[in-house]
N, CA, C and O atoms as a GROMACS GRO file, in nm:
protein
  616
    1MET      N    1  10.395  14.210   9.501
    1MET     CA    2  10.257  14.179   9.472
    1MET      C    3  10.255  14.102   9.340
    1MET      O    4  10.322  14.142   9.245
    2ALA      N    5  10.183  13.997   9.332
    2ALA     CA    6  10.171  13.918   9.211
    2ALA      C    7  10.026  13.913   9.168
    2ALA      O    8   9.935  13.904   9.251
    3ARG      N    9  10.005  13.919   9.039
    3ARG     CA   10   9.870  13.914   8.983
    3ARG      C   11   9.862  13.795   8.887
    3ARG      O   12   9.962  13.756   8.828
    4ALA      N   13   9.744  13.739   8.872
    4ALA     CA   14   9.724  13.629   8.780
    4ALA      C   15   9.715  13.682   8.638
    4ALA      O   16   9.680  13.798   8.615
    5LEU      N   17   9.747  13.596   8.543
    5LEU     CA   18   9.738  13.632   8.402
    5LEU      C   19   9.592  13.644   8.363
    5LEU      O   20   9.515  13.549   8.377
    6GLY      N   21   9.554  13.760   8.313
    6GLY     CA   22   9.415  13.782   8.274
    6GLY      C   23   9.403  13.798   8.124
    6GLY      O   24   9.421  13.909   8.072
    7ASN      N   25   9.375  13.690   8.054
    7ASN     CA   26   9.367  13.700   7.908
    7ASN      C   27   9.231  13.656   7.853
    7ASN      O   28   9.218  13.622   7.736
    8HIS      N   29   9.131  13.657   7.939
    8HIS     CA   30   8.997  13.618   7.897
    8HIS      C   31   8.940  13.722   7.800
    8HIS      O   32   8.938  13.841   7.832
    9GLY      N   33   8.893  13.679   7.685
    9GLY     CA   34   8.827  13.768   7.591
    9GLY      C   35   8.920  13.856   7.509
    9GLY      O   36   8.876  13.953   7.449
   10GLU      N   37   9.051  13.822   7.505
   10GLU     CA   38   9.145  13.907   7.433
   10GLU      C   39   9.152  13.878   7.283
   10GLU      O   40   9.192  13.965   7.206
   11ASP      N   41   9.114  13.759   7.240
   11ASP     CA   42   9.134  13.722   7.100
   11ASP      C   43   9.063  13.816   7.003
   11ASP      O   44   9.123  13.859   6.904
   12ALA      N   45   8.938  13.850   7.029
   12ALA     CA   46   8.863  13.934   6.936
   12ALA      C   47   8.928  14.071   6.916
   12ALA      O   48   8.947  14.112   6.801
   13PRO      N   49   8.964  14.144   7.023
   13PRO     CA   50   9.030  14.272   6.999
   13PRO      C   51   9.167  14.258   6.935
   13PRO      O   52   9.205  14.340   6.851
   14LEU      N   53   9.242  14.154   6.972
   14LEU     CA   54   9.375  14.135   6.913
   14LEU      C   55   9.366  14.099   6.766
   14LEU      O   56   9.454  14.134   6.687
   15ASP      N   57   9.259  14.029   6.728
   15ASP     CA   58   9.238  13.996   6.586
   15ASP      C   59   9.221  14.122   6.502
   15ASP      O   60   9.262  14.124   6.386
   16THR      N   61   9.160  14.226   6.559
   16THR     CA   62   9.131  14.347   6.481
   16THR      C   63   9.258  14.420   6.439
   16THR      O   64   9.254  14.497   6.342
   17VAL      N   65   9.370  14.399   6.508
   17VAL     CA   66   9.494  14.467   6.472
   17VAL      C   67   9.603  14.368   6.427
   17VAL      O   68   9.720  14.404   6.416
   18ALA      N   69   9.564  14.244   6.402
   18ALA     CA   70   9.656  14.139   6.358
   18ALA      C   71   9.778  14.130   6.450
   18ALA      O   72   9.892  14.126   6.404
   19ALA      N   73   9.753  14.126   6.581
   19ALA     CA   74   9.860  14.119   6.679
   19ALA      C   75   9.926  13.982   6.678
   19ALA      O   76   9.860  13.880   6.661
   20THR      N   77  10.056  13.981   6.695
   20THR     CA   78  10.134  13.857   6.703
   20THR      C   79  10.191  13.846   6.844
   20THR      O   80  10.167  13.932   6.928
   21GLU      N   81  10.267  13.741   6.869
   21GLU     CA   82  10.330  13.716   7.000
   21GLU      C   83  10.229  13.729   7.114
   21GLU      O   84  10.257  13.794   7.214
   22ARG      N   85  10.114  13.668   7.099
   22ARG     CA   86  10.007  13.682   7.196
   22ARG      C   87  10.036  13.610   7.326
   22ARG      O   88  10.051  13.487   7.329
   23ASN      N   89  10.046  13.688   7.434
   23ASN     CA   90  10.071  13.636   7.568
   23ASN      C   91  10.192  13.544   7.576
   23ASN      O   92  10.194  13.449   7.654
   24THR      N   93  10.292  13.573   7.494
   24THR     CA   94  10.414  13.493   7.498
   24THR      C   95  10.536  13.577   7.536
   24THR      O   96  10.640  13.522   7.571
   25ARG      N   97  10.524  13.708   7.530
   25ARG     CA   98  10.637  13.796   7.557
   25ARG      C   99  10.626  13.854   7.698
   25ARG      O  100  10.532  13.926   7.732
   26THR      N  101  10.726  13.821   7.780
   26THR     CA  102  10.731  13.871   7.916
   26THR      C  103  10.833  13.984   7.922
   26THR      O  104  10.941  13.975   7.863
   27VAL      N  105  10.798  14.090   7.995
   27VAL     CA  106  10.891  14.202   8.014
   27VAL      C  107  10.922  14.213   8.162
   27VAL      O  108  10.841  14.177   8.247
   28ARG      N  109  11.041  14.264   8.191
   28ARG     CA  110  11.084  14.275   8.330
   28ARG      C  111  11.170  14.399   8.346
   28ARG      O  112  11.254  14.430   8.262
   29TYR      N  113  11.146  14.470   8.456
   29TYR     CA  114  11.232  14.581   8.495
   29TYR      C  115  11.281  14.553   8.636
   29TYR      O  116  11.201  14.524   8.725
   30VAL      N  117  11.412  14.560   8.654
   30VAL     CA  118  11.471  14.534   8.784
   30VAL      C  119  11.561  14.651   8.822
   30VAL      O  120  11.644  14.695   8.743
   31CYS      N  121  11.543  14.700   8.943
   31CYS     CA  122  11.635  14.798   8.998
   31CYS      C  123  11.662  14.758   9.142
   31CYS      O  124  11.613  14.655   9.188
   32GLU      N  125  11.739  14.836   9.213
   32GLU     CA  126  11.777  14.800   9.350
   32GLU      C  127  11.657  14.790   9.444
   32GLU      O  128  11.655  14.706   9.533
   33ALA      N  129  11.557  14.877   9.425
   33ALA     CA  130  11.446  14.886   9.519
   33ALA      C  131  11.329  14.793   9.489
   33ALA      O  132  11.259  14.752   9.581
   34PHE      N  133  11.307  14.759   9.363
   34PHE     CA  134  11.190  14.680   9.326
   34PHE      C  135  11.210  14.618   9.188
   34PHE      O  136  11.307  14.647   9.117
   35CYS      N  137  11.116  14.529   9.152
   35CYS     CA  138  11.113  14.478   9.014
   35CYS      C  139  10.967  14.470   8.969
   35CYS      O  140  10.875  14.455   9.049
   36ILE      N  141  10.950  14.480   8.838
   36ILE     CA  142  10.817  14.470   8.779
   36ILE      C  143  10.824  14.365   8.669
   36ILE      O  144  10.914  14.369   8.585
   37ASP      N  145  10.731  14.272   8.669
   37ASP     CA  146  10.716  14.173   8.563
   37ASP      C  147  10.581  14.194   8.497
   37ASP      O  148  10.485  14.233   8.562
   38GLY      N  149  10.574  14.167   8.369
   38GLY     CA  150  10.447  14.175   8.300
   38GLY      C  151  10.447  14.088   8.176
   38GLY      O  152  10.553  14.056   8.121
   39ARG      N  153  10.330  14.050   8.133
   39ARG     CA  154  10.316  13.974   8.009
   39ARG      C  155  10.234  14.056   7.912
   39ARG      O  156  10.121  14.096   7.940
   40ILE      N  157  10.294  14.081   7.796
   40ILE     CA  158  10.231  14.164   7.694
   40ILE      C  159  10.125  14.082   7.621
   40ILE      O  160  10.149  13.966   7.585
   41ASP      N  161  10.008  14.143   7.598
   41ASP     CA  162   9.898  14.073   7.531
   41ASP      C  163   9.933  14.041   7.386
   41ASP      O  164   9.895  13.935   7.335
   42GLY      N  165  10.002  14.131   7.320
   42GLY     CA  166  10.039  14.108   7.180
   42GLY      C  167  10.129  14.218   7.129
   42GLY      O  168  10.149  14.320   7.195
   43MET      N  169  10.182  14.198   7.010
   43MET     CA  170  10.265  14.296   6.942
   43MET      C  171  10.213  14.315   6.800
   43MET      O  172  10.164  14.221   6.737
   44ARG      N  173  10.225  14.437   6.752
   44ARG     CA  174  10.199  14.465   6.610
   44ARG      C  175  10.324  14.535   6.561
   44ARG      O  176  10.339  14.656   6.577
   45GLY      N  177  10.414  14.458   6.501
   45GLY     CA  178  10.545  14.511   6.466
   45GLY      C  179  10.620  14.541   6.595
   45GLY      O  180  10.638  14.453   6.679
   46ASP      N  181  10.665  14.667   6.610
   46ASP     CA  182  10.734  14.709   6.733
   46ASP      C  183  10.639  14.769   6.836
   46ASP      O  184  10.684  14.816   6.940
   47THR      N  185  10.510  14.768   6.809
   47THR     CA  186  10.411  14.832   6.896
   47THR      C  187  10.352  14.731   6.995
   47THR      O  188  10.307  14.623   6.956
   48VAL      N  189  10.354  14.768   7.122
   48VAL     CA  190  10.292  14.686   7.227
   48VAL      C  191  10.141  14.700   7.216
   48VAL      O  192  10.090  14.811   7.201
   49VAL      N  193  10.069  14.589   7.224
   49VAL     CA  194   9.923  14.590   7.219
   49VAL      C  195   9.869  14.531   7.349
   49VAL      O  196   9.900  14.418   7.385
   50GLU      N  197   9.787  14.610   7.418
   50GLU     CA  198   9.721  14.566   7.542
   50GLU      C  199   9.572  14.564   7.517
   50GLU      O  200   9.514  14.665   7.477
   51ALA      N  201   9.508  14.449   7.539
   51ALA     CA  202   9.365  14.433   7.511
   51ALA      C  203   9.285  14.421   7.640
   51ALA      O  204   9.326  14.351   7.733
   52LYS      N  205   9.172  14.488   7.644
   52LYS     CA  206   9.082  14.482   7.760
   52LYS      C  207   8.940  14.457   7.709
   52LYS      O  208   8.891  14.528   7.622
   53THR      N  209   8.874  14.357   7.766
   53THR     CA  210   8.733  14.334   7.738
   53THR      C  211   8.658  14.386   7.860
   53THR      O  212   8.678  14.338   7.972
   54ARG      N  213   8.572  14.484   7.837
   54ARG     CA  214   8.504  14.555   7.946
   54ARG      C  215   8.364  14.501   7.970
   54ARG      O  216   8.297  14.453   7.878
   55THR      N  217   8.321  14.510   8.094
   55THR     CA  218   8.181  14.487   8.126
   55THR      C  219   8.113  14.621   8.152
   55THR      O  220   7.990  14.629   8.160
   56ARG      N  221   8.194  14.725   8.164
   56ARG     CA  222   8.146  14.861   8.185
   56ARG      C  223   8.226  14.954   8.095
   56ARG      O  224   8.346  14.934   8.077
   57TRP      N  225   8.162  15.055   8.039
   57TRP     CA  226   8.229  15.147   7.947
   57TRP      C  227   8.246  15.284   8.013
   57TRP      O  228   8.150  15.340   8.066
   58TRP      N  229   8.368  15.336   8.010
   58TRP     CA  230   8.396  15.469   8.063
   58TRP      C  231   8.411  15.567   7.948
   58TRP      O  232   8.435  15.527   7.834
   59SER      N  233   8.398  15.696   7.978
   59SER     CA  234   8.412  15.798   7.873
   59SER      C  235   8.554  15.807   7.821
   59SER      O  236   8.577  15.851   7.708
   60SER      N  237   8.650  15.766   7.902
   60SER     CA  238   8.790  15.760   7.859
   60SER      C  239   8.854  15.638   7.926
   60SER      O  240   8.802  15.590   8.027
   61PRO      N  241   8.964  15.589   7.872
   61PRO     CA  242   9.028  15.471   7.932
   61PRO      C  243   9.071  15.497   8.076
   61PRO      O  244   9.116  15.608   8.108
   62PRO      N  245   9.058  15.398   8.164
   62PRO     CA  246   9.101  15.415   8.302
   62PRO      C  247   9.251  15.444   8.310
   62PRO      O  248   9.331  15.388   8.234
   63ALA      N  249   9.288  15.531   8.403
   63ALA     CA  250   9.428  15.570   8.420
   63ALA      C  251   9.517  15.449   8.448
   63ALA      O  252   9.630  15.444   8.400
   64TYR      N  253   9.467  15.352   8.524
   64TYR     CA  254   9.551  15.237   8.558
   64TYR      C  255   9.583  15.152   8.434
   64TYR      O  256   9.691  15.092   8.428
   65ASP      N  257   9.493  15.145   8.337
   65ASP     CA  258   9.523  15.070   8.214
   65ASP      C  259   9.626  15.143   8.129
   65ASP      O  260   9.714  15.080   8.070
   66LEU      N  261   9.615  15.276   8.122
   66LEU     CA  262   9.715  15.353   8.047
   66LEU      C  263   9.851  15.347   8.116
   66LEU      O  264   9.954  15.344   8.049
   67THR      N  265   9.851  15.346   8.249
   67THR     CA  266   9.977  15.333   8.323
   67THR      C  267  10.041  15.198   8.296
   67THR      O  268  10.162  15.190   8.273
   68GLN      N  269   9.962  15.092   8.298
   68GLN     CA  270  10.014  14.958   8.268
   68GLN      C  271  10.074  14.956   8.128
   68GLN      O  272  10.185  14.906   8.109
   69LEU      N  273  10.003  15.011   8.030
   69LEU     CA  274  10.053  15.011   7.893
   69LEU      C  275  10.182  15.092   7.882
   69LEU      O  276  10.277  15.046   7.818
   70ARG      N  277  10.188  15.209   7.943
   70ARG     CA  278  10.310  15.292   7.938
   70ARG      C  279  10.428  15.218   8.000
   70ARG      O  280  10.540  15.226   7.950
   71CYS      N  281  10.404  15.145   8.109
   71CYS     CA  282  10.512  15.066   8.170
   71CYS      C  283  10.559  14.956   8.076
   71CYS      O  284  10.679  14.937   8.059
   72TYR      N  285  10.466  14.884   8.015
   72TYR     CA  286  10.502  14.778   7.921
   72TYR      C  287  10.579  14.833   7.802
   72TYR      O  288  10.675  14.770   7.756
   73VAL      N  289  10.538  14.948   7.751
   73VAL     CA  290  10.608  15.011   7.638
   73VAL      C  291  10.753  15.038   7.677
   73VAL      O  292  10.846  15.005   7.603
   74ALA      N  293  10.772  15.100   7.794
   74ALA     CA  294  10.907  15.131   7.841
   74ALA      C  295  10.989  15.004   7.864
   74ALA      O  296  11.104  14.995   7.822
   75MET      N  297  10.929  14.907   7.932
   75MET     CA  298  11.000  14.784   7.966
   75MET      C  299  11.036  14.702   7.842
   75MET      O  300  11.138  14.633   7.842
   76ALA      N  301  10.954  14.711   7.738
   76ALA     CA  302  10.980  14.637   7.614
   76ALA      C  303  11.074  14.712   7.522
   76ALA      O  304  11.122  14.657   7.422
   77GLY      N  305  11.102  14.839   7.554
   77GLY     CA  306  11.186  14.919   7.465
   77GLY      C  307  11.115  14.951   7.334
   77GLY      O  308  11.178  14.969   7.231
   78ALA      N  309  10.983  14.958   7.341
   78ALA     CA  310  10.902  14.983   7.221
   78ALA      C  311  10.882  15.134   7.201
   78ALA      O  312  10.890  15.211   7.297
   79PRO      N  313  10.857  15.175   7.078
   79PRO     CA  314  10.833  15.317   7.053
   79PRO      C  315  10.695  15.364   7.098
   79PRO      O  316  10.676  15.481   7.129
   80ASP      N  317  10.598  15.270   7.100
   80ASP     CA  318  10.462  15.308   7.136
   80ASP      C  319  10.380  15.186   7.172
   80ASP      O  320  10.427  15.072   7.164
   81GLY      N  321  10.255  15.212   7.211
   81GLY     CA  322  10.164  15.104   7.246
   81GLY      C  323  10.021  15.143   7.214
   81GLY      O  324   9.988  15.260   7.199
   82ILE      N  325   9.936  15.042   7.204
   82ILE     CA  326   9.794  15.062   7.175
   82ILE      C  327   9.713  14.989   7.282
   82ILE      O  328   9.735  14.872   7.310
   83LEU      N  329   9.618  15.062   7.341
   83LEU     CA  330   9.520  15.002   7.431
   83LEU      C  331   9.395  14.976   7.350
   83LEU      O  332   9.332  15.070   7.300
   84LEU      N  333   9.357  14.850   7.336
   84LEU     CA  334   9.235  14.812   7.264
   84LEU      C  335   9.130  14.776   7.368
   84LEU      O  336   9.152  14.688   7.451
   85GLU      N  337   9.018  14.844   7.363
   85GLU     CA  338   8.909  14.816   7.455
   85GLU      C  339   8.788  14.768   7.375
   85GLU      O  340   8.759  14.817   7.266
   86ARG      N  341   8.720  14.671   7.432
   86ARG     CA  342   8.601  14.615   7.368
   86ARG      C  343   8.499  14.589   7.477
   86ARG      O  344   8.528  14.525   7.578
   87LEU      N  345   8.378  14.638   7.455
   87LEU     CA  346   8.270  14.609   7.549
   87LEU      C  347   8.228  14.465   7.527
   87LEU      O  348   8.204  14.424   7.413
   88GLY      N  349   8.218  14.388   7.634
   88GLY     CA  350   8.193  14.245   7.624
   88GLY      C  351   8.057  14.206   7.570
   88GLY      O  352   8.037  14.090   7.534
   89THR      N  353   7.962  14.301   7.564
   89THR     CA  354   7.830  14.269   7.512
   89THR      C  355   7.807  14.341   7.380
   89THR      O  356   7.874  14.440   7.349
   90ARG      N  357   7.714  14.291   7.304
   90ARG     CA  358   7.677  14.356   7.178
   90ARG      C  359   7.560  14.449   7.204
   90ARG      O  360   7.470  14.416   7.281
   91GLU      N  361   7.563  14.566   7.140
   91GLU     CA  362   7.458  14.666   7.159
   91GLU      C  363   7.373  14.674   7.033
   91GLU      O  364   7.423  14.657   6.922
   92THR      N  365   7.245  14.702   7.051
   92THR     CA  366   7.155  14.721   6.938
   92THR      C  367   7.113  14.866   6.933
   92THR      O  368   7.061  14.921   7.031
   93HIS      N  369   7.137  14.929   6.818
   93HIS     CA  370   7.099  15.070   6.799
   93HIS      C  371   6.947  15.080   6.802
   93HIS      O  372   6.878  15.003   6.735
   94THR      N  373   6.893  15.174   6.879
   94THR     CA  374   6.747  15.181   6.898
   94THR      C  375   6.672  15.219   6.770
   94THR      O  376   6.559  15.174   6.750
   95ARG      N  377   6.732  15.300   6.684
   95ARG     CA  378   6.661  15.343   6.564
   95ARG      C  379   6.682  15.246   6.447
   95ARG      O  380   6.586  15.206   6.382
   96THR      N  381   6.808  15.208   6.421
   96THR     CA  382   6.837  15.124   6.304
   96THR      C  383   6.828  14.975   6.334
   96THR      O  384   6.821  14.894   6.242
   97ARG      N  385   6.827  14.938   6.461
   97ARG     CA  386   6.825  14.799   6.508
   97ARG      C  387   6.951  14.722   6.465
   97ARG      O  388   6.952  14.599   6.470
   98GLU      N  389   7.058  14.794   6.423
   98GLU     CA  390   7.184  14.728   6.390
   98GLU      C  391   7.257  14.692   6.520
   98GLU      O  392   7.257  14.768   6.617
   99THR      N  393   7.319  14.576   6.519
   99THR     CA  394   7.392  14.530   6.636
   99THR      C  395   7.542  14.551   6.611
   99THR      O  396   7.593  14.521   6.504
  100HIS      N  397   7.609  14.603   6.711
  100HIS     CA  398   7.752  14.625   6.701
  100HIS      C  399   7.817  14.606   6.838
  100HIS      O  400   7.749  14.600   6.941
  101THR      N  401   7.948  14.597   6.837
  101THR     CA  402   8.024  14.588   6.960
  101THR      C  403   8.104  14.717   6.974
  101THR      O  404   8.172  14.758   6.880
  102ARG      N  405   8.095  14.781   7.088
  102ARG     CA  406   8.166  14.906   7.112
  102ARG      C  407   8.315  14.877   7.130
  102ARG      O  408   8.353  14.790   7.208
  103THR      N  409   8.398  14.951   7.058
  103THR     CA  410   8.543  14.936   7.068
  103THR      C  411   8.609  15.074   7.073
  103THR      O  412   8.551  15.174   7.031
  104ARG      N  413   8.731  15.076   7.124
  104ARG     CA  414   8.809  15.200   7.126
  104ARG      C  415   8.957  15.162   7.120
  104ARG      O  416   8.998  15.062   7.180
  105GLU      N  417   9.034  15.240   7.048
  105GLU     CA  418   9.178  15.221   7.036
  105GLU      C  419   9.248  15.349   7.082
  105GLU      O  420   9.222  15.456   7.027
  106THR      N  421   9.335  15.338   7.182
  106THR     CA  422   9.407  15.453   7.236
  106THR      C  423   9.556  15.427   7.223
  106THR      O  424   9.607  15.325   7.269
  107ARG      N  425   9.626  15.520   7.158
  107ARG     CA  426   9.770  15.505   7.136
  107ARG      C  427   9.847  15.590   7.238
  107ARG      O  428   9.808  15.703   7.268
  108VAL      N  429   9.957  15.535   7.291
  108VAL     CA  430  10.049  15.610   7.376
  108VAL      C  431  10.189  15.593   7.319
  108VAL      O  432  10.225  15.487   7.267
  109GLU      N  433  10.268  15.698   7.329
  109GLU     CA  434  10.407  15.693   7.284
  109GLU      C  435  10.499  15.674   7.403
  109GLU      O  436  10.467  15.712   7.515
  110HIS      N  437  10.614  15.614   7.377
  110HIS     CA  438  10.714  15.598   7.483
  110HIS      C  439  10.760  15.736   7.527
  110HIS      O  440  10.792  15.822   7.444
  111ASP      N  441  10.764  15.756   7.657
  111ASP     CA  442  10.802  15.884   7.714
  111ASP      C  443  10.911  15.858   7.820
  111ASP      O  444  10.879  15.825   7.934
  112PRO      N  445  11.038  15.873   7.781
  112PRO     CA  446  11.147  15.843   7.875
  112PRO      C  447  11.141  15.925   8.004
  112PRO      O  448  11.174  15.874   8.111
  113ALA      N  449  11.098  16.051   7.998
  113ALA     CA  450  11.089  16.134   8.118
  113ALA      C  451  10.982  16.080   8.212
  113ALA      O  452  11.002  16.077   8.334
  114TRP      N  453  10.867  16.037   8.156
  114TRP     CA  454  10.760  15.978   8.239
  114TRP      C  455  10.812  15.852   8.306
  114TRP      O  456  10.790  15.832   8.426
  115TRP      N  457  10.880  15.766   8.231
  115TRP     CA  458  10.931  15.641   8.286
  115TRP      C  459  11.032  15.668   8.397
  115TRP      O  460  11.028  15.601   8.501
  116ALA      N  461  11.124  15.763   8.378
  116ALA     CA  462  11.222  15.797   8.481
  116ALA      C  463  11.152  15.845   8.609
  116ALA      O  464  11.193  15.810   8.719
  117SER      N  465  11.047  15.925   8.593
  117SER     CA  466  10.970  15.972   8.708
  117SER      C  467  10.900  15.856   8.778
  117SER      O  468  10.897  15.849   8.901
  118CYS      N  469  10.845  15.767   8.700
  118CYS     CA  470  10.776  15.649   8.754
  118CYS      C  471  10.873  15.565   8.837
  118CYS      O  472  10.841  15.526   8.949
  119VAL      N  473  10.990  15.536   8.783
  119VAL     CA  474  11.090  15.455   8.853
  119VAL      C  475  11.135  15.525   8.981
  119VAL      O  476  11.148  15.462   9.086
  120ALA      N  477  11.158  15.655   8.973
  120ALA     CA  478  11.202  15.730   9.092
  120ALA      C  479  11.095  15.726   9.202
  120ALA      O  480  11.127  15.706   9.319
  121ARG      N  481  10.970  15.745   9.164
  121ARG     CA  482  10.861  15.747   9.263
  121ARG      C  483  10.838  15.608   9.323
  121ARG      O  484  10.817  15.596   9.444
  122LEU      N  485  10.842  15.505   9.240
  122LEU     CA  486  10.825  15.370   9.292
  122LEU      C  487  10.944  15.329   9.380
  122LEU      O  488  10.926  15.261   9.480
  123SER      N  489  11.065  15.372   9.343
  123SER     CA  490  11.183  15.343   9.425
  123SER      C  491  11.169  15.407   9.562
  123SER      O  492  11.198  15.344   9.664
  124ALA      N  493  11.126  15.533   9.566
  124ALA     CA  494  11.108  15.603   9.694
  124ALA      C  495  11.002  15.534   9.779
  124ALA      O  496  11.020  15.518   9.900
  125LEU      N  497  10.892  15.492   9.717
  125LEU     CA  498  10.787  15.421   9.790
  125LEU      C  499  10.839  15.287   9.842
  125LEU      O  500  10.814  15.252   9.958
  126ALA      N  501  10.910  15.212   9.758
  126ALA     CA  502  10.964  15.082   9.801
  126ALA      C  503  11.062  15.098   9.917
  126ALA      O  504  11.062  15.017  10.010
  127GLU      N  505  11.144  15.200   9.911
  127GLU     CA  506  11.240  15.224  10.021
  127GLU      C  507  11.167  15.256  10.150
  127GLU      O  508  11.209  15.212  10.257
  128ARG      N  509  11.060  15.332  10.143
  128ARG     CA  510  10.981  15.363  10.264
  128ARG      C  511  10.917  15.237  10.320
  128ARG      O  512  10.915  15.216  10.441
  129ILE      N  513  10.866  15.152  10.232
  129ILE     CA  514  10.801  15.028  10.276
  129ILE      C  515  10.903  14.935  10.341
  129ILE      O  516  10.872  14.869  10.440
  130HIS      N  517  11.025  14.928  10.286
  130HIS     CA  518  11.129  14.842  10.344
  130HIS      C  519  11.164  14.883  10.487
  130HIS      O  520  11.208  14.800  10.566
  131LYS      N  521  11.144  15.009  10.520
  131LYS     CA  522  11.181  15.060  10.652
  131LYS      C  523  11.074  15.034  10.758
  131LYS      O  524  11.099  15.056  10.877
  132ILE      N  525  10.958  14.990  10.719
  132ILE     CA  526  10.850  14.968  10.814
  132ILE      C  527  10.796  14.826  10.801
  132ILE      O  528  10.846  14.748  10.720
  133SER      N  529  10.696  14.793  10.880
  133SER     CA  530  10.640  14.659  10.871
  133SER      C  531  10.493  14.658  10.909
  133SER      O  532  10.440  14.756  10.963
  134GLY      N  533  10.429  14.548  10.879
  134GLY     CA  534  10.292  14.521  10.922
  134GLY      C  535  10.189  14.624  10.884
  134GLY      O  536  10.180  14.665  10.768
  135ASP      N  537  10.110  14.666  10.983
  135ASP     CA  538  10.000  14.760  10.960
  135ASP      C  539  10.048  14.892  10.903
  135ASP      O  540   9.978  14.955  10.823
  136GLU      N  541  10.167  14.936  10.944
  136GLU     CA  542  10.220  15.062  10.892
  136GLU      C  543  10.238  15.054  10.740
  136GLU      O  544  10.209  15.150  10.670
  137ALA      N  545  10.286  14.941  10.690
  137ALA     CA  546  10.307  14.924  10.546
  137ALA      C  547  10.174  14.926  10.472
  137ALA      O  548  10.163  14.989  10.366
  138ALA      N  549  10.074  14.859  10.524
  138ALA     CA  550   9.942  14.858  10.459
  138ALA      C  551   9.884  14.999  10.452
  138ALA      O  552   9.828  15.038  10.350
  139THR      N  553   9.896  15.075  10.560
  139THR     CA  554   9.846  15.212  10.562
  139THR      C  555   9.922  15.299  10.463
  139THR      O  556   9.861  15.377  10.390
  140LEU      N  557  10.052  15.285  10.460
  140LEU     CA  558  10.135  15.363  10.367
  140LEU      C  559  10.096  15.335  10.224
  140LEU      O  560  10.082  15.427  10.143
  141CYS      N  561  10.080  15.208  10.190
  141CYS     CA  562  10.044  15.172  10.052
  141CYS      C  563   9.907  15.228  10.015
  141CYS      O  564   9.892  15.283   9.906
  142SER      N  565   9.811  15.216  10.102
  142SER     CA  566   9.678  15.266  10.068
  142SER      C  567   9.678  15.417  10.054
  142SER      O  568   9.604  15.472   9.973
  143ASP      N  569   9.760  15.487  10.132
  143ASP     CA  570   9.771  15.632  10.121
  143ASP      C  571   9.846  15.672   9.995
  143ASP      O  572   9.802  15.761   9.922
  144ASP      N  573   9.960  15.608   9.967
  144ASP     CA  574  10.045  15.649   9.855
  144ASP      C  575   9.995  15.599   9.720
  144ASP      O  576  10.034  15.653   9.616
  145LEU      N  577   9.910  15.499   9.720
  145LEU     CA  578   9.860  15.448   9.592
  145LEU      C  579   9.723  15.506   9.561
  145LEU      O  580   9.640  15.442   9.496
  146SER      N  581   9.700  15.626   9.607
  146SER     CA  582   9.571  15.692   9.584
  146SER      C  583   9.565  15.750   9.445
  146SER      O  584   9.668  15.765   9.379
  147ASP      N  585   9.445  15.784   9.400
  147ASP     CA  586   9.426  15.845   9.268
  147ASP      C  587   9.501  15.976   9.256
  147ASP      O  588   9.552  16.008   9.149
  148GLU      N  589   9.510  16.053   9.365
  148GLU     CA  590   9.578  16.182   9.359
  148GLU      C  591   9.725  16.165   9.324
  148GLU      O  592   9.779  16.241   9.245
  149LEU      N  593   9.790  16.065   9.383
  149LEU     CA  594   9.933  16.045   9.359
  149LEU      C  595   9.957  16.006   9.213
  149LEU      O  596  10.050  16.056   9.150
  150PHE      N  597   9.873  15.917   9.160
  150PHE     CA  598   9.898  15.863   9.027
  150PHE      C  599   9.825  15.939   8.916
  150PHE      O  600   9.843  15.906   8.799
  151ALA      N  601   9.745  16.039   8.950
  151ALA     CA  602   9.667  16.110   8.849
  151ALA      C  603   9.753  16.168   8.739
  151ALA      O  604   9.714  16.164   8.622
  152ASP      N  605   9.870  16.222   8.773
  152ASP     CA  606   9.955  16.283   8.671
  152ASP      C  607  10.048  16.185   8.604
  152ASP      O  608  10.131  16.227   8.523
  153TRP      N  609  10.039  16.056   8.634
  153TRP     CA  610  10.125  15.957   8.569
  153TRP      C  611  10.076  15.923   8.430
  153TRP      O  612  10.153  15.873   8.349
  154VAL      N  613   9.952  15.949   8.400
  154VAL     CA  614   9.892  15.911   8.272
  154VAL      C  615   9.905  16.017   8.172
  154VAL      O  616   9.860  16.002   8.059
   0.00000   0.00000   0.00000
């Protein structure tokens, strides 16, 4: 599966942490069953920085964004990573009338046991997919890529 590079609106959040190497560092993990490629939004020293500009705000970061960041941290051999979230619109406080932009910074540390589990589970899924074809593969992916399966990955 390939995804397009999504870097719209990243400059403002990356500016807040003085991130370098913006969208220039590619990471790759290759094993017998599958490979993963990704492009890191930025680095702050040895820390991976992933920036998201939101149109909707959740009470906590989405699991899929934290999973992406944890994978990039592992693939880059970094000690940790930061997820920077920024709401794409400016909000006005009802009482003070001050305008601000909602932001959140979430840090994750490299977890070798989590990464080993991730690789093992993805390898098992890839091997199952290689053994089947067509509609069976689509059904398997939609079943195995459910929230229940990945809930404990974050």
